[in-house]
N, C-alpha and C positions, 0 to 999 in steps of 0.2 A: 174736337179734333178731327181737322181736314181730311177728308178720306176723298182722293182724287182716280186712286186705282180702283180700288176695292170693288165699287157698286157694279164698274163693267165687268171687271172678273169673274164676278157671282153670276151677273146677266150669259157671257159668254159660255159659263159651267154649265147653266142648265137649259141654254139653246141646243146644247151638245147632248146632254140628257134627253130632252124632248125628240131630239134625231134618233134617238136609239131605244125609243119608247119606256125608257126607263121611268119610273114613276113611286109616288113618295106616299105614305102611310104616315102622319102626324098624329098622337095623341097626346094630350098634356101640353102643349104648346104655349097656352096662356100661361102657364107657369113659371116662364122666363119671364122676368118684370122689364116695364117699358122704361124704367129710369132705375138708376143708380147701379153700383157694384153690385156683381154676383159671380161666381165661380160657376162654369157652367164644367161638371165634371162627366164624362162617357165613358163607357167602355173601347174595346179598339180591336176591329177585326180588317181593317183594311185600311191601305193606302190614301183612300179618299175620303177617309172617317170626318177630317176637319171640314170638308167642303158639306157631309151631309148635316154634320152638328150645327153648322151654320144654317141650313137649312131648317132647322127646327127653331131657330129665334126669328126666322121672319116674319111670323103673327106680331111678333114687339117691336119690329122694325129694330131690331139691333143688327149692329155687326159684332162679331165674337173675335178676341184677340188671342190668337191662340197660343201657347208654347208648344214648342217645336224645336228637333235637335239642331244642333249649330252647322252643323253639315249643309241643310237645307239653305241656308243663309249664305254660305262658303261659295254655291256652287253658281256658274255665272250667269243661269236662265231664271233658276227660282230664286235665288237670292234676292234682287232689285226687288220683286215683286213683294216676297215675304217682309222687304222690310219696309217698301212702301204701302203696305196693310198693316202697318204696325203689329205685325205678330212679334213674338219675344222668346229668342234664341235661349236655348238653353245647353251649357256646356258642363258636360256630367263632372268635368276636372274640376268646376269652381258653380255648383249647383244653387250657393248660396248668393250670388250676384243674381239669377235669373228669378229666385223667388221674391228677393226687392224688388226686382224692377216689376215683377205681375202685380207683388202688393199694392206698389205705388200706382198701376194702371187701376186696381179696384178701388183704390182710397179716391182716386179722380172720377171714378162711378163708370168705367168701362166693364163690360163681361168678359173675361177672361175663361176662357176653355182649356181645359187639362185632360188628358189620360191618363188617371193614379196608377192604370199598371203598367204606365213607360214604355213599353214594347205590344207589338200586334200578338194576339193571344190567336195563334193556330190551332187553339182545339174549338176556338170558337164560342168558347166561353168565359165566363168572367174567372179572369185570373186574378193574383192576390196584391194589394195596392201598396202603394208607397203613400206615406202621410204627408206630403206637400201640399196637395190639397186643403186639406181641412186646416195645417196649420197658415195657409194663404188667408183664407176665411174667417179664422180666427184672429188674425192679426189686424186685417184690414175692416172688422168688423160688419162684415157682408155674407149672405146666404150662400149657401152649396145648393144648386140646382142639379139633382143626379139624372141621365139619361141613357139612354139605351139606343145602338143603332146598330142593325143587323140585314145583311143583305148583300154589303157591298163588297163582302170576300168573294162574290160572283163574280165582282170584275175586276179586282186587283187586288192579290194580296201577298202575303211573304210566302217566300217560296212555290211561286205559280204563275203562271205566263198571264201576262194584262189580257182580259178577252171581253169585250161589252157586250154581253150576253143581252141581247134582246128581250123585255117583256122583264125584265127583273124588277122586283118590289124591293123599295128601300124603307125597313121600317123603321121607326122612329118613335121612341115613348119618352115621356118627359113626367118626372116625378115632383111630387111638392117638395117647395124649399126646408133643405133642414138647418138649424141655427148650430152654432158652435160658438166656445167664447175659449178667450185665453184661459180659464179655470179648466177646462175640459181638459183629459187625457188624450192628446193627439192619437194615439194608439187603440184607445178604444171609439172615440170617434172616427177615425177610419173605418174599425169595424162596423161600425152602425152605419158608414156612407154604403160598404159592400153589399152588406146585406139588403139596404134599400135597393140597392142597384141589381142585386139578386132576384128579387122579386121583381124588378120590373122587366127582366130579362126572362124569367120564367113567363109572364103575361106576353110580353113580347112572342115568344116562341107559339105560343099555346094559338094566338092569334093570325100568326103568319102564315096567308096561301098564296097559291097554291102549294099544300107539302110537297118535298119531295120524294122521289122513288126512294125505297131502303137502300139503305150504304152510299147516298150519295156526298160526294169528298165536301160538301159545304156545309154540311147538316151536322149538329153536335152528335157525337155517338152516344151522350145520355139518352137521347129521342128517338135512337135508331140510324143515326146518319155513319157514314165514314171518314170522318174527322178526329184524330186521335184524343183520346182520353186527358182529363187534367193532368193526370198522373203522369200519362207518355210524353204529353207536351214537357211535364218541368223534367222529366228525365232527358229528354231531347235537350232543352236549354241549359240544364246543368254540364252535360257533354259538350256543346258547343262553348260554354264558356269555358270549361278549362283546357278545351283544345287553343283554345285565342291566349289565355295566359299562359299556356304552355309555350305558344309561337311568339309570344311578347319577347 
């Protein structure tokens, strides 16, 4: 696949991060295959996660095709860039078409990036998962590569102003490939994927340095931070969803 735009966009992004002394800690990058299709499944804590997940694929010299909201492709600035980098638009009104396109990319040997949580976790913990990632992997007969990204919420996340905080650590941890088949129950396979990613997440939090001050907003409540708990986040999301449906 011809990629004219993708490499310079990546170079520009990492030049920008270097200017702010934003640094990366990558563990397990070797698990992303150098050849062949794979689903790269990550948690979601910031608007910049697709860039950070792409960074995790650098040791394997792969360019990741991310599934992203259709509105991103409709935007006059981001739209042409997303299309030129061969990312995949997700139309929630027609999700089957997005899955078919992603599965086709996988069969053609591409790495497809997906956030099984679908939306940003404002608790910065691992949320509940949709089943799309495992269904794509099973249909295309490719592995799922679980990974965790953490720290990007300090730069730009849902509900907070963008702030390029200098000296921020972006921690990336990639796990071993997971095999799923068409015979596997997608709900059970998704639960297994989430369990794997939860373990990676806990390892990431344990290793993250320096630790924040108690109560800092970007640190998960379970570890003494000021972020909402998972239950509090679920309640807020349910209230927001009900409000949107009431205004529809």
